[in-house]
MARDREN-955009 format. One line per field, with one value per atom (N, C-alpha, C, O): residue number from 1; atom name; x negated, y negated, z negated. Coordinates in steps of 0.2 Angstrom, whole numbers, plus 2048, in hexadecimal, padded with zeros to 3 digits. Example, Ala and Ser with C-alpha at 12.3 -4.5 7.8 and 13.67 -1.06 7.14 Angstrom:
BEGIN
i: 1/1/1/1/2/2/2/2
at: N/CA/C/O/N/CA/C/O
X: 7BE/7C2/7BE/7B9/7C0/7BC/7C0/7BD
Y: 81C/816/810/811/80B/805/800/7FA
Z: 7D9/7D9/7D9/7D6/7DD/7DC/7D9/7D8
//
This chain:
BEGIN
i: 1/1/1/1/2/2/2/2/3/3/3/3/4/4/4/4/5/5/5/5/6/6/6/6/7/7/7/7/8/8/8/8/9/9/9/9/10/10/10/10/11/11/11/11/12/12/12/12/13/13/13/13/14/14/14/14/15/15/15/15/16/16/16/16/17/17/17/17/18/18/18/18/19/19/19/19/20/20/20/20/21/21/21/21/22/22/22/22/23/23/23/23/24/24/24/24/25/25/25/25/26/26/26/26/27/27/27/27/28/28/28/28/29/29/29/29/30/30/30/30/31/31/31/31/32/32/32/32/33/33/33/33/34/34/34/34/35/35/35/35/36/36/36/36/37/37/37/37/38/38/38/38/39/39/39/39/40/40/40/40/41/41/41/41/42/42/42/42/43/43/43/43/44/44/44/44/45/45/45/45/46/46/46/46/47/47/47/47/48/48/48/48/49/49/49/49/50/50/50/50/51/51/51/51/52/52/52/52/53/53/53/53/54/54/54/54/55/55/55/55/56/56/56/56/57/57/57/57/58/58/58/58/59/59/59/59/60/60/60/60/61/61/61/61/62/62/62/62/63/63/63/63/64/64/64/64/65/65/65/65/66/66/66/66/67/67/67/67/68/68/68/68/69/69/69/69/70/70/70/70/71/71/71/71/72/72/72/72/73/73/73/73/74/74/74/74/75/75/75/75/76/76/76/76/77/77/77/77/78/78/78/78/79/79/79/79/80/80/80/80/81/81/81/81/82/82/82/82/83/83/83/83/84/84/84/84/85/85/85/85/86/86/86/86/87/87/87/87/88/88/88/88/89/89/89/89/90/90/90/90/91/91/91/91/92/92/92/92/93/93/93/93/94/94/94/94/95/95/95/95/96/96/96/96/97/97/97/97/98/98/98/98/99/99/99/99/100/100/100/100/101/101/101/101/102/102/102/102/103/103/103/103/104/104/104/104/105/105/105/105/106/106/106/106/107/107/107/107/108/108/108/108/109/109/109/109/110/110/110/110/111/111/111/111/112/112/112/112/113/113/113/113/114/114/114/114/115/115/115/115/116/116/116/116/117/117/117/117/118/118/118/118/119/119/119/119/120/120/120/120/121/121/121/121/122/122/122/122/123/123/123/123/124/124/124/124/125/125/125/125/126/126/126/126/127/127/127/127/128/128/128/128/129/129/129/129/130/130/130/130/131/131/131/131/132/132/132/132/133/133/133/133/134/134/134/134/135/135/135/135/136/136/136/136/137/137/137/137/138/138/138/138/139/139/139/139/140/140/140/140/141/141/141/141/142/142/142/142/143/143/143/143/144/144/144/144/145/145/145/145/146/146/146/146/147/147/147/147/148/148/148/148/149/149/149/149/150/150/150/150/151/151/151/151/152/152/152/152/153/153/153/153/154/154/154/154/155/155/155/155/156/156/156/156/157/157/157/157/158/158/158/158/159/159/159/159/160/160/160/160/161/161/161/161/162/162/162/162/163/163/163/163/164/164/164/164/165/165/165/165/166/166/166/166/167/167/167/167/168/168/168/168/169/169/169/169/170/170/170/170/171/171/171/171/172/172/172/172/173/173/173/173/174/174/174/174/175/175/175/175/176/176/176/176/177/177/177/177/178/178/178/178/179/179/179/179/180/180/180/180/181/181/181/181/182/182/182/182/183/183/183/183/184/184/184/184/185/185/185/185/186/186/186/186/187/187/187/187/188/188/188/188/189/189/189/189/190/190/190/190/191/191/191/191/192/192/192/192/193/193/193/193/194/194/194/194/195/195/195/195/196/196/196/196/197/197/197/197/198/198/198/198/199/199/199/199/200/200/200/200/201/201/201/201/202/202/202/202/203/203/203/203/204/204/204/204/205/205/205/205/206/206/206/206/207/207/207/207/208/208/208/208/209/209/209/209/210/210/210/210/211/211/211/211/212/212/212/212/213/213/213/213/214/214/214/214/215/215/215/215/216/216/216/216/217/217/217/217/218/218/218/218/219/219/219/219/220/220/220/220/221/221/221/221/222/222/222/222/223/223/223/223/224/224/224/224/225/225/225/225/226/226/226/226/227/227/227/227/228/228/228/228/229/229/229/229/230/230/230/230/231/231/231/231/232/232/232/232/233/233/233/233/234/234/234/234/235/235/235/235/236/236/236/236/237/237/237/237/238/238/238/238/239/239/239/239/240/240/240/240/241/241/241/241/242/242/242/242/243/243/243/243/244/244/244/244/245/245/245/245/246/246/246/246
at: N/CA/C/O/N/CA/C/O/N/CA/C/O/N/CA/C/O/N/CA/C/O/N/CA/C/O/N/CA/C/O/N/CA/C/O/N/CA/C/O/N/CA/C/O/N/CA/C/O/N/CA/C/O/N/CA/C/O/N/CA/C/O/N/CA/C/O/N/CA/C/O/N/CA/C/O/N/CA/C/O/N/CA/C/O/N/CA/C/O/N/CA/C/O/N/CA/C/O/N/CA/C/O/N/CA/C/O/N/CA/C/O/N/CA/C/O/N/CA/C/O/N/CA/C/O/N/CA/C/O/N/CA/C/O/N/CA/C/O/N/CA/C/O/N/CA/C/O/N/CA/C/O/N/CA/C/O/N/CA/C/O/N/CA/C/O/N/CA/C/O/N/CA/C/O/N/CA/C/O/N/CA/C/O/N/CA/C/O/N/CA/C/O/N/CA/C/O/N/CA/C/O/N/CA/C/O/N/CA/C/O/N/CA/C/O/N/CA/C/O/N/CA/C/O/N/CA/C/O/N/CA/C/O/N/CA/C/O/N/CA/C/O/N/CA/C/O/N/CA/C/O/N/CA/C/O/N/CA/C/O/N/CA/C/O/N/CA/C/O/N/CA/C/O/N/CA/C/O/N/CA/C/O/N/CA/C/O/N/CA/C/O/N/CA/C/O/N/CA/C/O/N/CA/C/O/N/CA/C/O/N/CA/C/O/N/CA/C/O/N/CA/C/O/N/CA/C/O/N/CA/C/O/N/CA/C/O/N/CA/C/O/N/CA/C/O/N/CA/C/O/N/CA/C/O/N/CA/C/O/N/CA/C/O/N/CA/C/O/N/CA/C/O/N/CA/C/O/N/CA/C/O/N/CA/C/O/N/CA/C/O/N/CA/C/O/N/CA/C/O/N/CA/C/O/N/CA/C/O/N/CA/C/O/N/CA/C/O/N/CA/C/O/N/CA/C/O/N/CA/C/O/N/CA/C/O/N/CA/C/O/N/CA/C/O/N/CA/C/O/N/CA/C/O/N/CA/C/O/N/CA/C/O/N/CA/C/O/N/CA/C/O/N/CA/C/O/N/CA/C/O/N/CA/C/O/N/CA/C/O/N/CA/C/O/N/CA/C/O/N/CA/C/O/N/CA/C/O/N/CA/C/O/N/CA/C/O/N/CA/C/O/N/CA/C/O/N/CA/C/O/N/CA/C/O/N/CA/C/O/N/CA/C/O/N/CA/C/O/N/CA/C/O/N/CA/C/O/N/CA/C/O/N/CA/C/O/N/CA/C/O/N/CA/C/O/N/CA/C/O/N/CA/C/O/N/CA/C/O/N/CA/C/O/N/CA/C/O/N/CA/C/O/N/CA/C/O/N/CA/C/O/N/CA/C/O/N/CA/C/O/N/CA/C/O/N/CA/C/O/N/CA/C/O/N/CA/C/O/N/CA/C/O/N/CA/C/O/N/CA/C/O/N/CA/C/O/N/CA/C/O/N/CA/C/O/N/CA/C/O/N/CA/C/O/N/CA/C/O/N/CA/C/O/N/CA/C/O/N/CA/C/O/N/CA/C/O/N/CA/C/O/N/CA/C/O/N/CA/C/O/N/CA/C/O/N/CA/C/O/N/CA/C/O/N/CA/C/O/N/CA/C/O/N/CA/C/O/N/CA/C/O/N/CA/C/O/N/CA/C/O/N/CA/C/O/N/CA/C/O/N/CA/C/O/N/CA/C/O/N/CA/C/O/N/CA/C/O/N/CA/C/O/N/CA/C/O/N/CA/C/O/N/CA/C/O/N/CA/C/O/N/CA/C/O/N/CA/C/O/N/CA/C/O/N/CA/C/O/N/CA/C/O/N/CA/C/O/N/CA/C/O/N/CA/C/O/N/CA/C/O/N/CA/C/O/N/CA/C/O/N/CA/C/O/N/CA/C/O/N/CA/C/O/N/CA/C/O/N/CA/C/O/N/CA/C/O/N/CA/C/O/N/CA/C/O/N/CA/C/O/N/CA/C/O/N/CA/C/O/N/CA/C/O/N/CA/C/O/N/CA/C/O/N/CA/C/O/N/CA/C/O/N/CA/C/O/N/CA/C/O/N/CA/C/O/N/CA/C/O/N/CA/C/O/N/CA/C/O/N/CA/C/O/N/CA/C/O/N/CA/C/O/N/CA/C/O/N/CA/C/O/N/CA/C/O/N/CA/C/O/N/CA/C/O/N/CA/C/O/N/CA/C/O/N/CA/C/O/N/CA/C/O/N/CA/C/O/N/CA/C/O/N/CA/C/O/N/CA/C/O/N/CA/C/O/N/CA/C/O/N/CA/C/O/N/CA/C/O/N/CA/C/O/N/CA/C/O/N/CA/C/O/N/CA/C/O/N/CA/C/O/N/CA/C/O/N/CA/C/O/N/CA/C/O/N/CA/C/O/N/CA/C/O/N/CA/C/O/N/CA/C/O/N/CA/C/O/N/CA/C/O/N/CA/C/O
X: 464/45F/460/461/460/460/459/453/45B/455/453/457/44B/446/449/44B/449/44C/446/440/446/442/441/446/43B/439/43B/43A/43D/441/439/433/439/435/435/43A/430/42F/42D/427/430/430/42E/432/427/427/428/424/42E/42F/42E/431/42A/429/42F/431/431/438/435/438/42E/42C/42D/42E/42B/42B/431/431/437/43B/443/448/441/447/448/443/44F/450/451/452/450/451/448/447/444/43C/43B/436/440/440/43E/440/43A/439/43E/441/441/448/447/44C/441/441/443/446/43F/441/448/44A/44C/452/458/45D/454/459/459/45E/453/450/454/457/454/459/45E/461/461/468/46C/472/467/46A/467/469/465/462/467/46D/466/46B/467/46A/460/45C/457/454/457/453/44F/451/44A/445/442/440/440/43D/43B/43E/435/432/436/43B/436/439/436/434/435/435/43A/440/43B/441/445/442/44B/451/451/456/44D/44D/44F/44E/453/457/451/452/44A/445/446/44B/440/441/442/447/43E/441/447/44A/449/451/454/459/453/458/457/45C/452/451/455/459/456/459/460/463/463/469/470/475/46F/473/473/478/46F/46C/46F/471/46F/470/477/47B/477/47F/482/47E/488/48C/48A/48A/489/488/481/47F/47D/476/474/476/470/46E/469/464/468/462/45E/460/457/453/44E/44A/44E/44B/444/444/440/439/436/433/437/436/42F/42D/42B/424/423/427/41F/420/41C/41D/418/415/414/415/412/413/40C/407/40F/40A/409/405/40B/40C/405/403/400/3F9/3F5/3F5/3EF/3EB/3E9/3EA/3E7/3E4/3DE/3DB/3DC/3D4/3D4/3CF/3DA/3DA/3DC/3E2/3D7/3DA/3E1/3E2/3E4/3EA/3EF/3F3/3EE/3F0/3F0/3F6/3EA/3EA/3ED/3EF/3EC/3EE/3F7/3FA/3F9/400/404/409/400/403/400/403/3FB/3F9/3FE/401/400/405/40B/40F/40E/415/415/419/410/40E/40F/410/40D/40D/414/416/417/41D/423/427/422/426/425/42A/41E/41D/421/425/421/424/42C/42E/42F/437/437/43B/433/434/433/436/42F/42C/432/433/436/43C/442/446/443/448/445/44A/43F/43D/43D/43F/43A/43C/443/445/448/44E/452/458/44E/44F/451/453/451/453/44D/447/44F/44B/44C/451/446/445/442/43D/446/443/441/445/43B/438/437/432/43C/43B/435/433/431/42B/42B/42D/42A/429/424/420/423/41E/41D/422/415/414/412/40D/414/413/40A/407/407/3FF/3FB/3F5/400/3FB/3FD/403/3F8/3FB/400/400/403/40A/40A/405/40E/40E/40F/40E/412/412/40D/40D/407/401/3FF/3FB/401/3FF/404/403/40A/40E/40C/40E/409/406/401/402/3FB/3F5/3F7/3F3/3FC/3FF/403/404/405/40A/409/40D/405/403/400/3FF/3FD/3FB/3FE/3FD/405/40A/411/413/413/419/419/415/41D/41E/41F/424/41A/41B/41B/416/41E/41D/41F/423/419/418/41C/41B/41F/423/41F/41F/41B/418/41B/420/41A/41E/419/414/41E/41A/419/41E/413/410/414/417/413/415/411/414/40B/405/407/407/409/40A/410/410/416/41B/419/41D/414/413/40E/40F/40B/405/40A/40A/40E/414/418/418/41A/41E/41A/41E/414/412/410/40E/411/412/40B/40B/406/3FF/3FC/3FE/3F8/3F5/3F0/3ED/3F0/3EB/3E3/3DF/3E2/3DB/3DA/3DD/3D6/3D3/3CC/3C8/3CA/3C5/3C1/3C3/3BC/3B8/3B9/3B4/3BF/3C0/3C1/3C5/3BE/3BE/3C4/3C5/3C9/3CF/3CD/3CC/3CD/3CC/3D2/3D6/3D3/3DC/3D8/3D2/3DB/3D9/3DE/3E4/3DE/3E3/3E3/3DD/3E6/3E7/3E5/3E3/3E6/3E4/3DC/3D9/3D9/3D0/3CE/3D2/3C7/3C5/3C3/3C2/3C3/3C2/3BD/3BE/3B6/3B1/3AF/3AB/3B4/3B5/3B9/3B7/3BD/3C2/3BE/3BE/3BB/3B8/3B1/3AF/3AF/3A9/3AB/3A9/3B2/3B4/3B8/3B9/3BA/3BE/3B9/3BA/3B4/3AE/3AB/3A9/3AA/3A8/3AE/3AD/3B3/3BA/3BA/3B9/3BC/3BF/3C6/3C9/3CA/3D2/3D3/3D0/3D7/3D9/3E0/3E4/3E0/3E7/3E5/3E0/3EB/3EA/3F1/3F6/3F1/3F8/3F8/3F4/3FE/3FF/3FD/3F9/400/3FF/401/3FE/408/40C/408/406/408/404/3FC/3F9/3FA/3F2/3F1/3EB/3F7/3F6/3F0/3EB/3EF/3EB/3E3/3DF/3E3/3DD/3DA/3D4/3E0/3DF/3DD/3D9/3E1/3DF/3D8/3D5/3D6/3CE/3CA/3C5/3CA/3C6/3C7/3C2/3CB/3CD/3C9/3C5/3C9/3C6/3BE/3BB/3BB/3B5/3B3/3AD/3B7/3B5/3B6/3B3/3B8/3B9/3BF/3BE/3C3/3CA/3D0/3D5/3D0/3D7/3DB/3E1/3D8/3DC/3DF/3E4/3DB/3DF/3E4/3E7/3E5/3E9/3F1/3F3/3F5/3FC/3FE/3FB/404/408/40E/413/40E/415/41A/418/420/423/428/42C/429/42F/42F/434/42A/428/42E/42E/432/436/43D/442/43F/444/449/447/44D/452/450/44F/44D/44A/443/43F/440/439/436/43B/432/42F/428/424/426/41E/41D/41F/418/414/40D/40A/40A/402/402/407/3FD/3FB/3F9/3FB/3F6/3F5/3FC/3FB/401/409/40B/410/408/40B/409/40B/404/401/406/40A/404/409/40F/413/40F/415/414/40F/419/418/41A/420/417/419/41B/41B/41E/421/41C/418/41C/418/419/413/41E/41E/41C/420/416/414/40D/40A/40C/405/401/404/3FB/3F8/3F4/3F1/3F5/3F3/3ED/3EF/3E6/3E1/3E0/3DD/3E1/3E0/3D9/3D5/3D8/3D1/3D1/3D6/3CC/3CB/3C5/3C1/3C5/3C1/3C1/3C4/3BD/3BA/3C1/3C6/3C3/3C8/3C6/3C2/3CA/3C7/3C7/3C5
Y: 8BB/8B6/8B0/8AF/8AB/8A4/8A2/8A5/89D/89B/895/891/894/890/889/887/885/87E/87A/87C/876/873/86C/868/86A/865/85F/85D/85A/854/84F/851/84A/845/83E/83B/83C/835/830/831/82B/825/821/81F/81D/816/811/810/80D/809/801/7FF/7FE/7F7/7F2/7F2/7EE/7E9/7E3/7DD/7E2/7DA/7D5/7D6/7D1/7CA/7C9/7C8/7CA/7C7/7C6/7C7/7C3/7C2/7C8/7CB/7CB/7D0/7D0/7D6/7CA/7CB/7CC/7CE/7CB/7CE/7D6/7D8/7DA/7E1/7E5/7E3/7E8/7EC/7F1/7F4/7F2/7F5/7FD/7FF/801/806/806/80A/800/800/7FF/800/7FC/7F9/800/800/804/80A/80F/812/810/814/813/817/80C/808/80B/810/809/809/810/811/815/81C/81F/825/81D/821/825/822/82A/82D/82D/82D/82D/82D/828/828/823/81C/81D/820/81B/81A/812/810/80F/80A/808/80A/803/802/7FE/7FC/7FC/7F6/7F5/7FB/7F0/7F0/7F2/7F0/7F5/7F7/7F0/7EB/7F1/7EB/7E8/7E5/7E8/7E4/7E8/7EE/7E4/7E8/7EB/7EE/7E8/7E8/7E4/7E5/7E1/7DC/7E1/7E2/7E6/7EB/7EC/7EA/7EF/7F1/7EC/7ED/7E5/7DD/7DD/7DA/7DE/7DA/7E0/7DE/7E6/7EC/7EC/7F1/7E6/7E8/7E8/7EB/7E4/7E5/7EA/7EB/7ED/7F1/7F9/7FD/7FB/802/804/801/80A/80D/80C/80B/80E/80D/813/813/818/820/821/827/81D/81F/820/81D/825/828/824/824/821/81C/820/823/81E/822/81C/81A/818/814/816/81B/814/815/80F/80A/810/80A/80A/80F/806/805/805/802/809/809/803/801/800/7F9/7F5/7F7/7EF/7EA/7E6/7E6/7E0/7DB/7DE/7DA/7E2/7E2/7E4/7E3/7E7/7E9/7E7/7E9/7E3/7E2/7E8/7ED/7E6/7EB/7ED/7F2/7E9/7ED/7F2/7F6/7F4/7F7/7FE/7FE/804/80A/80C/810/80B/80D/80B/80F/806/803/808/80A/80B/80E/815/819/816/81E/81E/823/818/819/818/819/815/814/81A/81B/81E/825/82A/82D/82A/82E/82D/832/827/824/827/82A/825/828/82E/82F/833/83A/83D/842/838/83A/838/83C/833/830/835/838/837/83D/843/845/845/84C/84A/84F/845/844/844/847/842/841/847/849/84B/851/856/85C/854/85A/858/85C/852/851/853/856/852/854/85D/860/861/868/869/86F/865/867/865/866/862/861/859/858/854/84E/84A/84C/844/840/83B/83A/837/831/82C/82C/825/81F/81B/819/81A/816/810/80F/80C/804/7FF/7FF/7FC/7F9/7F2/7F1/7EE/7E6/7E6/7EB/7E1/7E0/7E6/7EA/7E8/7ED/7F3/7F2/7F9/7FE/7FF/800/7FF/7FF/7F9/7F8/7F4/7EF/7EC/7E9/7EE/7ED/7F0/7ED/7F4/7F6/7FC/7FF/7FE/803/80A/80F/80A/810/813/818/810/814/818/81D/817/81C/823/829/821/828/82B/831/827/82B/82F/834/82C/831/836/83B/837/83C/842/847/840/843/846/84A/842/843/849/84A/84D/854/859/85E/858/85D/85E/863/856/856/850/84B/850/84C/844/842/840/83A/834/834/830/82B/823/821/820/81A/815/816/80F/80B/804/802/802/7FB/7F5/7F5/7F0/7EB/7E2/7E1/7DE/7D6/7D6/7D7/7D4/7D2/7CA/7C6/7CC/7C6/7C0/7BB/7C0/7BC/7B9/7B3/7BD/7BB/7B7/7B3/7B7/7B4/7AD/7A8/7AD/7A7/7A3/79D/7A5/7A1/79D/797/7A1/79F/799/793/79A/796/78E/789/78E/789/783/77D/786/784/783/77D/787/787/78D/792/78E/794/797/793/79C/79C/79D/79C/7A1/7A3/7A0/7A2/79D/79C/79E/79C/7A1/7A2/7A8/7AE/7A6/7AD/7AA/7AA/7A7/7A7/7AD/7B1/7AE/7B3/7B2/7AD/7B6/7B5/7BA/7C0/7B6/7BC/7BC/7B7/7C1/7C3/7C3/7C6/7C1/7C1/7C3/7C0/7C6/7C6/7C2/7C2/7BE/7BA/7BE/7BA/7C3/7C8/7C8/7CA/7C6/7C8/7C2/7BD/7C3/7BE/7B9/7BA/7B2/7AD/7AA/7A7/7AD/7AE/7B1/7B0/7B6/7BB/7B6/7B5/7B4/7B1/7AA/7A9/7A6/7A0/7A3/79F/7A7/7AA/7AB/7AA/7AF/7B2/7AD/7AE/7A7/7A2/79D/79B/79C/798/79B/797/7A1/7A4/7A6/7AB/7A5/7A6/79E/799/7A1/79C/79A/794/7A1/79F/7A4/7AA/7A3/7A6/7A6/7A2/7AD/7AF/7B1/7B4/7AE/7B0/7B4/7B1/7B9/7BC/7BE/7BD/7C0/7C1/7BC/7BE/7B6/7B0/7B1/7B3/7AE/7AE/7AC/7A6/7AF/7AC/7AD/7AD/7AC/7AD/7A5/7A3/7A2/79B/797/797/794/791/794/790/79A/79B/79C/79C/79C/79D/795/794/78F/78A/787/784/78A/787/78A/786/790/795/790/790/78D/78A/783/782/780/77B/77C/77A/781/783/785/785/788/788/782/781/77E/778/779/777/77C/77D/77B/77D/778/777/772/773/76D/768/76A/768/76F/774/77A/77C/77C/780/77E/77A/783/783/788/78D/786/78B/78E/78A/794/795/79B/7A1/799/79D/7A1/79F/7A7/7AC/7A9/7A6/7AB/7AA/7AE/7B4/7AB/7AE/7AE/7B0/7AC/7AF/7A9/7A5/7A8/7A3/79E/799/79F/79A/798/795/798/798/790/78C/78E/788/789/78E/782/783/77C/777/77B/774/775/77A/770/76F/771/770/775/778/771/770/76D/767/763/760/764/761/765/764/769/76D/770/774/76B/76B/76B/767/771/773/776/776/778/77D/784/786/787/78D/792/790/797/798/7A0/7A4/7A2/7AB/7AE/7AB/7B4/7BA/7B9/7B9/7B9/7B8/7B3/7AF/7B1/7AA/7AC/7B1/7A9/7A8/7A2/79D/7A2/79D/79C/7A1/798/797/793/78D/794/78F/791/796/78C/78D/78D/788/791/791/78B/789/78A/783/786/782/78C/78D/78D/788/790/78E/78E/792/788/788/785/781/787/786/77D/77A
Z: 890/88D/890/896/88B/88C/890/890/894/899/895/892/896/891/893/899/88E/88E/893/892/898/89B/896/895/895/892/893/899/88F/891/892/890/894/894/891/892/88D/88B/88E/891/88F/893/890/88C/891/88C/891/896/890/894/893/88F/896/895/897/89C/892/893/894/893/896/898/892/88C/894/88E/88A/884/88E/888/88E/88D/893/899/89C/89E/89C/89E/8A6/8A9/8A9/8B1/8B2/8B8/8AD/8AE/8AE/8AF/8AC/8AD/8B4/8B9/8B4/8BB/8BD/8B9/8C3/8C5/8C2/8C0/8C1/8BD/8B6/8B4/8B4/8AC/8AB/8A5/8AF/8AE/8AF/8AC/8B4/8B5/8B0/8AF/8AC/8A8/8A1/89E/89E/899/89A/896/89F/8A2/8A2/8A1/8A2/8A3/89C/89C/898/892/88E/88D/88D/887/881/87C/880/879/87A/87E/876/876/86F/86A/870/869/86A/870/865/865/85C/857/85D/857/853/856/84C/848/842/840/83F/838/834/836/82E/82A/82A/829/82A/82A/831/831/835/839/83F/840/845/84B/851/856/84F/853/85B/85E/85C/865/868/86A/868/870/870/875/86C/869/86C/870/869/86C/871/874/875/87D/881/885/880/883/881/883/87D/879/87F/87D/884/889/88D/890/88E/894/892/897/88B/88A/889/886/88C/88D/886/882/884/87D/87A/874/87D/87A/87A/879/87A/879/873/86E/872/86B/869/86D/863/862/85C/857/85E/858/857/85C/851/84E/84B/847/84D/849/845/848/83E/83A/837/833/839/837/82D/82A/82C/824/822/81C/826/824/829/82F/827/82D/82C/82E/827/825/81D/819/81B/813/810/80A/815/812/818/81E/815/81A/81F/81D/826/82A/829/82C/824/822/81D/81C/81A/815/818/81B/818/819/817/81B/814/811/818/81A/81B/821/826/829/829/82E/82D/831/827/825/826/828/823/824/82A/82B/82F/837/839/83E/838/83A/83A/83E/832/82F/833/835/835/836/83F/841/844/84A/84B/851/846/847/846/849/841/83F/846/848/84A/84F/853/854/855/85A/858/85C/853/852/854/858/852/854/85C/85F/85F/867/869/86E/866/86A/868/86A/863/860/865/866/869/86D/873/877/875/87D/87D/882/877/877/877/879/875/877/87D/87D/881/887/88A/88F/884/885/888/888/88B/88E/889/886/888/883/885/888/885/887/881/87D/881/87C/87E/882/87B/87D/879/873/87F/87C/87F/885/87B/87C/881/881/886/889/88E/890/88E/892/88E/889/88E/88A/888/882/88D/88C/88A/88A/889/886/87F/87F/87A/874/871/86B/872/870/86D/86E/868/864/867/865/86E/871/874/876/874/877/870/871/86A/866/865/862/869/86A/870/872/875/87A/87B/87F/877/876/871/870/86E/86B/86D/86A/873/876/87E/881/881/888/889/88F/885/888/887/889/882/880/885/887/885/889/88E/88D/893/898/896/894/899/896/89C/8A0/89C/8A3/89F/89C/8A2/89F/8A5/8AB/8A4/8A7/8A7/8A1/8AA/8A8/8A9/8AD/8A7/8A6/8A6/8A4/8A8/8A6/8A0/89C/89E/897/895/898/88F/88B/88C/88A/88E/88F/895/896/89A/8A1/8A2/8A6/89E/89C/899/89B/895/892/896/897/898/89D/8A3/8A5/8A5/8AA/8A6/8A9/8A1/89E/89C/89B/89D/89D/8A2/8A1/8A8/8AF/8B1/8B4/8B1/8B3/8B4/8B1/8B8/8B9/8B4/8B0/8B3/8AC/8AE/8AA/8B4/8B7/8BF/8C3/8BF/8C4/8C7/8C3/8CF/8D0/8CC/8CC/8C9/8C5/8BF/8BB/8BC/8B5/8B1/8B3/8AB/8A6/8A2/89F/8A2/89C/897/898/891/88B/887/888/883/881/879/879/874/86E/869/86B/864/85F/85A/858/857/852/84B/847/849/846/844/83F/84A/848/843/841/841/83C/840/846/83E/840/844/849/841/845/84C/850/84B/850/857/85D/855/858/85C/862/858/85A/85F/864/85E/862/869/86E/868/870/873/879/86F/872/877/87C/873/875/87D/881/87D/883/887/88A/888/88C/890/88E/897/89B/89B/89C/89A/899/894/894/891/888/887/887/886/881/87B/87A/877/86F/86E/86F/86B/869/862/85E/860/858/854/850/855/852/84A/845/84A/843/83C/83C/839/832/833/82E/83A/83B/83F/841/83F/843/840/844/83B/838/83A/83C/838/83A/842/843/847/84D/850/854/84D/84D/84D/851/846/844/849/84A/84C/851/857/85A/859/85E/85E/863/859/857/859/85E/853/854/85C/85E/860/866/86B/871/868/86C/871/877/870/875/872/875/86D/868/86C/86C/870/873/879/87B/87E/882/882/887/87C/87B/879/875/87D/87D/879/878/876/871/874/875/876/879/874/872/872/86E/871/876/870/873/87B/87E/87D/885/88A/88A/88D/893/88F/893/888/884/884/888/882/883/87F/882/878/873/875/871/87C/87C/87A/87C/879/878/87B/87B/87D/880/87E/882/879/877/877/877/878/876/871/86E/86E/866/862/85C/865/861/85E/859/861/860/85B/859/858/855/84D/84A/84A/845/840/83F/83B/836/835/830/83C/83E/83D/840/83A/83A/841/843/843/848/847/842/84C/84B/84E/852/84D/84E/857/85A/85A/862/864/868/863/865/86A/869/86D/871/873/876/872/873/87A/87C/87D/884/886/888/888/88C/891/892/898/89E/8A0/89E/8A5/8A8/8AD/8B0/8AE/8B4/8B9/8BA/8BB/8C0/8C7/8CA/8CC/8D3/8D6/8D5/8D9/8DE/8E5/8E6/8EA/8F1/8F2/8F7
//
C-alpha cells in the first residue's frame, strides 16, 4: 500500500519594494530554492513580482502565472468586478491546492509585503484552514518611497495615514486633512483626483512624488513640479510629518 503524500506548503514571499538587495535572507533562500513558483500578472505582461525575481529563480523552476481577468477594464464599484476577481481567486486556490496535495511546495511571489494591500491575502484566507501556508514579510513600497525622499516620515506622535488613490475625491481630501503624515498609493490614472484632494486638504505644496521606489529608474520630485505629468501605477505620494522632537 502506498504511503500517504505529505502535503506541500504554500509560501507567500514578500519581495520588497524592488531593489533585490532589500530582500530578507529568508525570502532570498526560498526564491532561489523554489521548484514551483506562482505569481500574479496582467495578461500579456511579465508581472512585476516575476520581474523582480528574474535573477534569483533556478533555471528549472516550474512557473505558474496567475492572470487577472480584469484590472482597470471595469469600475471597482461594478458588482461584476468583485465577482470576476472572486471567481479568479477561487480558481487560483484550486491550482495551488492541487500542487500541495501532490506534495509540492509553492512559492508565491509577492510585490512588497504579502499582507499589505497585496493579492496574496485573498489566497491566504482561502487556503490557511486547509493546507500549510507560511507568510514571509518584507519591506513595503511606501517605506522605500519615504526613504528615497531623504527625510523621516513620522516624528513623535505623528499619525500616519495610508490612502489609496482609487478612493473618491472627497474621502481622500477629508482623510488627508486630518493626517500628520501621509502616504498615497495606487496613483496612475488617479493622479488628477489625488492632486485636487491634496489642494483641498492644504497639503499639495508639501507633497513628494516617488516613482519606482528603490528600482533603477526611481525618480523623486516635488509633486508641484510635475504638473501635467502622467504617472505610472507604481507611484507613491509622500507628505512628511512634523511632530514632536527632542
